[in-house]
C-alpha positions as CSV (number, residue, x, y, z in Angstrom):
1,M,84.0,161.2,119.5
2,A,81.1,163.7,119.8
3,K,78.5,162.9,122.4
4,R,75.0,162.0,121.2
5,K,72.7,164.9,122.1
6,S,69.8,163.7,124.1
7,K,68.1,166.7,125.7
8,G,64.4,166.0,126.1
9,I,64.6,162.3,125.3
10,C,64.4,159.2,127.5
11,A,67.7,158.2,129.0
12,F,66.8,154.5,128.6
13,C,65.2,154.1,125.1
14,G,65.7,157.5,123.3
15,D,62.0,158.2,122.9
16,K,60.5,161.6,123.9
17,A,60.8,162.1,127.7
18,T,57.7,163.2,129.5
19,T,58.8,162.6,133.1
20,R,61.8,161.8,135.2
21,D,62.9,158.5,136.8
22,H,65.1,157.8,139.8
23,V,68.4,156.0,139.4
24,P,68.6,153.7,141.3
25,P,64.9,153.2,142.2
26,Q,64.0,155.5,145.0
27,G,62.4,152.6,146.9
28,V,65.9,151.4,147.7
29,F,66.3,154.3,150.1
30,P,64.6,154.2,153.5
31,D,62.5,157.0,154.8
32,P,63.0,159.9,155.1
33,K,64.2,160.0,151.5
34,P,67.6,161.8,151.1
35,T,67.7,165.0,149.0
36,D,70.5,164.0,146.7
37,L,68.7,161.3,144.7
38,I,69.6,161.0,141.0
39,T,66.9,161.5,138.4
40,V,67.0,161.3,134.6
41,P,64.5,162.1,131.9
42,A,62.3,159.2,130.9
43,C,59.3,158.3,128.9
44,E,56.2,157.0,130.7
45,S,56.7,153.4,129.6
46,C,60.3,153.2,130.8
47,N,59.4,154.9,134.1
48,S,56.4,152.6,134.9
49,D,57.1,149.3,133.3
50,S,59.8,148.2,135.8
51,K,57.9,149.1,139.1
52,L,57.4,145.4,140.1
53,D,61.0,144.5,139.3
54,D,62.0,147.6,141.3
55,E,60.2,146.2,144.3
56,Y,61.9,142.9,143.8
57,F,65.3,144.6,143.5
58,R,64.8,146.5,146.7
59,W,64.4,143.2,148.6
60,F,67.4,141.7,146.8
61,A,69.7,144.7,147.6
62,S,68.7,144.9,151.3
63,V,68.5,141.3,152.3
64,G,72.1,140.7,151.3
65,A,73.3,143.6,153.5
66,E,73.0,141.8,156.9
67,G,74.0,144.1,159.8
68,N,73.5,147.4,157.9
69,K,71.2,149.7,159.8
70,D,69.7,151.4,156.7
71,A,69.0,148.0,155.1
72,L,67.2,146.8,158.3
73,N,65.2,150.0,158.5
74,L,64.1,149.5,154.9
75,I,63.1,145.9,155.5
76,Q,61.1,146.7,158.6
77,G,59.6,150.0,157.4
78,R,58.9,149.4,153.7
79,I,59.5,145.8,152.6
80,L,57.6,143.8,155.2
81,P,54.5,146.1,155.1
82,K,54.5,145.7,151.3
83,F,54.5,142.0,151.7
84,N,51.3,142.2,153.7
85,K,49.7,144.3,151.0
86,R,51.1,142.3,148.0
87,P,51.8,138.7,149.2
88,A,52.5,137.5,145.6
89,L,56.0,138.9,145.9
90,L,56.6,137.2,149.2
91,I,55.3,133.9,147.8
92,E,57.8,134.2,144.9
93,I,60.7,134.8,147.2
94,M,59.7,132.0,149.5
95,K,59.7,129.6,146.6
96,G,63.5,130.1,146.4
97,A,64.0,129.6,150.2
98,T,66.5,127.0,151.3
99,K,68.9,126.3,154.1
100,V,72.7,126.4,154.0
101,D,75.4,125.2,156.3
102,V,77.3,128.0,158.1
103,N,80.9,127.7,159.4
104,S,83.1,130.2,161.3
105,E,86.3,131.6,159.8
106,G,88.1,128.9,161.7
107,G,86.0,126.1,160.1
108,I,83.7,125.5,163.1
109,Y,80.2,124.3,162.1
110,L,77.6,126.9,163.3
111,G,74.5,125.2,162.1
112,Q,72.2,126.1,159.3
113,R,70.6,129.4,158.3
114,P,68.0,130.4,155.7
115,A,69.1,131.4,152.2
116,F,67.2,132.5,149.1
117,E,67.7,131.9,145.5
118,Y,67.0,135.1,143.6
119,N,65.4,135.7,140.2
120,R,68.4,136.8,138.2
121,T,66.3,138.1,135.2
122,R,64.3,140.5,137.4
123,V,67.5,141.8,139.1
124,Q,69.2,142.2,135.7
125,N,66.2,144.2,134.4
126,V,66.7,146.8,137.1
127,I,70.5,146.9,136.7
128,N,70.1,147.5,133.0
129,K,68.1,150.7,133.8
130,I,70.5,151.8,136.6
131,V,73.5,151.5,134.3
132,R,71.8,153.3,131.4
133,G,70.5,156.0,133.7
134,L,73.9,156.6,135.4
135,Y,75.6,156.6,132.0
136,Y,73.2,159.4,130.9
137,H,73.8,161.2,134.2
138,A,77.5,161.1,133.7
139,Q,77.7,161.8,129.9
140,K,74.5,163.7,129.3
141,S,73.9,161.4,126.4
142,I,72.2,158.0,126.1
143,L,74.2,154.7,126.0
144,P,74.4,153.9,122.3
145,K,71.7,151.5,121.2
146,N,74.1,149.0,119.8
147,T,75.5,148.6,123.3
148,E,74.7,145.6,125.6
149,V,74.7,145.8,129.4
150,R,76.3,142.5,130.3
151,D,75.2,140.1,133.1
152,F,76.1,141.4,136.5
153,L,78.5,139.8,139.0
154,L,77.4,139.7,142.6
155,N,80.0,140.4,145.2
156,P,83.0,139.5,143.0
157,I,86.4,138.9,144.4
158,F,89.1,141.0,142.8
159,D,92.8,140.5,143.1
160,D,94.8,143.3,144.8
161,K,96.1,144.8,141.6
162,F,92.5,145.2,140.2
163,K,91.3,146.6,143.6
164,N,94.0,149.3,143.5
165,I,92.9,150.3,140.0
166,I,89.2,150.4,141.1
167,C,90.1,152.6,144.0
168,T,91.6,155.2,141.7
169,L,88.2,155.8,140.1
170,P,86.1,158.6,141.7
171,L,83.6,157.5,144.3
172,F,80.0,158.9,144.0
173,D,77.9,158.6,147.1
174,V,74.1,158.9,147.2
175,G,71.9,158.9,150.3
176,N,74.7,158.8,152.8
177,S,76.2,155.5,151.5
178,V,72.9,153.7,151.0
179,F,74.1,153.7,147.4
180,S,77.6,154.5,146.0
181,Y,79.3,153.8,142.7
182,R,82.4,154.1,140.6
183,F,82.7,153.8,136.8
184,F,85.0,154.0,133.9
185,I,83.9,155.0,130.3
186,S,86.3,154.6,127.4
187,E,86.9,157.8,125.6
188,E,87.8,156.0,122.4
189,T,84.9,153.6,122.5
190,P,82.0,155.0,124.7
191,E,80.1,151.8,124.3
192,E,82.7,150.2,126.6
193,S,82.3,151.0,130.3
194,F,82.7,149.4,133.7
195,W,80.4,150.0,136.7
196,F,80.8,149.1,140.3
197,L,77.5,149.6,142.2
198,M,77.4,149.3,146.0
199,F,74.2,149.1,148.1
200,F,74.3,149.5,151.9
201,D,78.1,149.1,151.9
202,K,77.5,145.3,151.6
203,T,76.0,144.4,148.2
204,L,78.5,144.9,145.4
205,L,77.5,144.5,141.7
206,F,80.0,144.7,138.9
207,I,78.7,145.3,135.3
208,K,80.3,146.1,132.0
209,T,78.9,147.4,128.8
210,E,80.3,146.7,125.3
211,P,79.2,146.8,121.7
212,N,76.6,144.2,120.8
213,E,78.0,142.3,117.9
């Protein structure tokens, strides 16, 4: 099937591109910013309309990467100062705060620790853009408009057979493993694809696309 030509159009919506947008959002990467960030053509609306969700996603991706140095640097250097300037985001996050019981691998109770319920819709909004942007980056064509980016799975558990299949897909690394991804796009049906997005070597997201029927 011939690829849809998309030179000069927005990678997300297909309108005329007047700027470029980072995929994933550049705010996910701690300073100093790496030089291998991915950008795709975008219209002004698609570039700017998701900025608040991008900030939320940065918190989501980093807070789940406990023990990762880059995630800690991002939290301390960018996220906490942003909370001071824009407390509304912190207030929203704290509304989802709770405590959960923690046990060791041997079943020993270790007490409680804070946990946060996240806004799935806001996270999905950013993932939709990431998948569409990476699709364009790989195919040099937009994801067909009759295609739906399905709801993401967070840190899914795959059986060994599926893990082996995933590991045969090429690994693309951005920002020294702050972000990495693998994907598969069907040659027969380009609307069908699978995406494995990893942030800080800790937060894994699995997404598939398929025709919207």
